[in-house]
ZADOLUM-932054 format. One line per field, with one value per residue: residue number from 1; x, y, z of N, C-alpha, C, O in turn. Coordinates in steps of 0.2 Angstrom, whole numbers. Atoms other than C-alpha are relative to their C-alpha. Layout:
<sites>
lokol (NUM|...)
nX (X|...)
nY (Y|...)
nZ (Z|...)
caX (X|...)
caY (Y|...)
caZ (Z|...)
cX (X|...)
cY (Y|...)
cZ (Z|...)
oX (X|...)
oY (Y|...)
oZ (Z|...)
</sites>
This chain:
<sites>
lokol (1|2|3|4|5|6|7|8|9|10|11|12|13|14|15|16|17|18|19|20|21|22|23|24|25|26|27|28|29|30|31|32|33|34|35|36|37|38|39|40|41|42|43|44|45|46|47|48|49|50|51|52|53|54|55|56|57|58|59|60|61|62|63|64|65)
nX (7|3|6|5|6|5|3|7|1|6|3|-2|-6|-6|0|-6|-3|-4|-7|-6|-1|6|5|-2|5|-2|5|1|-5|-6|1|-4|2|7|3|2|6|-1|-3|4|-3|-3|-5|-7|-3|-7|0|-6|2|-2|2|5|1|2|-4|-1|6|-2|0|-2|3|2|2|-6|1)
nY (2|5|-3|5|-3|2|6|1|-4|3|-5|1|-4|2|2|4|-3|5|-3|3|7|4|-4|-2|-3|-7|-2|-7|-4|0|-5|-6|-7|0|5|7|0|-3|5|3|6|-2|-6|2|-2|2|3|3|7|1|6|0|7|6|0|-6|-5|-6|-6|-6|0|-7|0|-2|-5)
nZ (-1|5|4|2|1|-5|2|-3|-6|-4|-4|-7|-2|3|7|3|6|5|0|4|-1|-2|-5|-7|-4|-3|-5|1|-4|4|6|-2|3|1|-5|3|3|6|4|5|3|7|-1|-1|-6|-2|-7|-3|-2|-7|-2|-5|-4|4|6|3|1|3|-5|3|7|3|7|4|4)
caX (-261|-271|-285|-302|-320|-334|-342|-356|-362|-374|-386|-377|-362|-349|-345|-333|-321|-315|-297|-280|-279|-297|-312|-308|-319|-321|-331|-339|-326|-313|-320|-308|-315|-334|-345|-351|-368|-361|-352|-360|-357|-346|-336|-317|-308|-291|-287|-273|-273|-273|-278|-293|-299|-306|-293|-288|-298|-297|-292|-291|-304|-307|-315|-302|-300)
caY (-334|-348|-345|-354|-352|-353|-370|-370|-359|-365|-355|-362|-350|-360|-366|-374|-367|-377|-373|-377|-394|-399|-393|-384|-379|-361|-354|-337|-330|-333|-319|-304|-291|-288|-301|-319|-314|-304|-320|-329|-347|-345|-330|-331|-329|-329|-338|-344|-363|-367|-382|-385|-399|-409|-405|-392|-375|-359|-343|-325|-327|-312|-309|-309|-293)
caZ (176|168|156|153|150|163|160|173|187|201|211|227|225|215|197|185|173|157|160|152|161|162|173|189|203|209|224|223|236|223|211|213|201|200|208|206|201|186|179|164|157|141|148|147|163|171|187|198|201|220|230|241|253|238|225|213|213|204|215|210|196|185|168|154|144)
cX (-3|-6|-5|-6|-5|-5|-7|0|-6|-3|2|7|7|-1|6|2|3|7|5|1|-6|-5|3|-6|2|-6|-1|5|6|0|3|-2|-8|-3|-2|-6|1|3|-5|4|2|5|7|2|7|0|7|-2|2|-3|-5|-1|-2|4|2|-6|3|0|1|-4|-3|-2|6|-2|-1)
cY (-5|3|-6|4|-3|-5|0|4|-2|6|-1|4|-3|-2|-3|4|-6|3|-4|-7|-3|5|1|4|7|2|8|5|1|6|6|6|-1|-5|-6|1|3|-5|-4|-6|3|6|-3|4|-2|-2|-2|-7|-1|-7|1|-7|-6|0|7|5|6|6|6|0|7|-1|2|6|-2)
cZ (-5|-3|-1|-1|5|-3|3|6|3|4|8|1|-3|-8|-2|-6|-4|-1|-4|1|2|4|7|3|2|4|-1|4|-4|-5|3|-3|-2|5|-3|-4|-7|-5|-4|-3|-7|1|1|6|1|7|2|3|7|1|6|4|-5|-6|-3|0|-3|6|-5|-7|-2|-7|-4|-4|-7)
oX (-1|-9|-3|-7|-4|-8|-12|6|-11|0|0|10|12|-7|10|-1|6|7|3|4|-6|-3|6|-9|7|-12|4|6|10|5|1|-2|-9|0|-3|-6|-4|4|-11|10|-1|8|8|1|10|-5|11|-7|8|-5|-4|3|-1|2|1|-12|9|-5|3|0|-5|1|9|-8|-2)
oY (-5|8|-11|10|-9|-4|-2|5|-3|11|2|3|-1|-2|-5|6|-10|8|-8|-11|-8|11|-3|8|9|0|11|11|5|7|9|12|-7|-5|-7|-3|2|-4|-5|-6|6|7|-8|9|-6|1|-4|-8|0|-11|5|-11|-12|-3|12|3|7|6|5|2|10|-5|7|7|3)
oZ (-11|0|-2|-1|7|-8|0|10|0|5|12|6|0|-10|2|-10|-2|-5|-8|-3|6|5|10|0|3|3|-3|2|-2|-9|8|0|-5|11|-9|-9|-12|-11|-2|-4|-11|-4|4|8|-2|11|-2|6|9|-3|10|2|-3|-11|1|-1|-2|10|-10|-12|2|-11|-2|-6|-12)
</sites>
């Protein structure tokens, strides 16, 4: 799994992670533990890098221990 820090969260149900290879998009449906509303900017997360219709995206997003 890749690691990063939540850079930005929007009120529209998506955000961006400052990841190992730059910024990566994530959608609220990609959060696997907890819920999207509990995430905060600056939190460390783990994710799997996948691809979406507009390019790379984070999948299986969860807060790092």
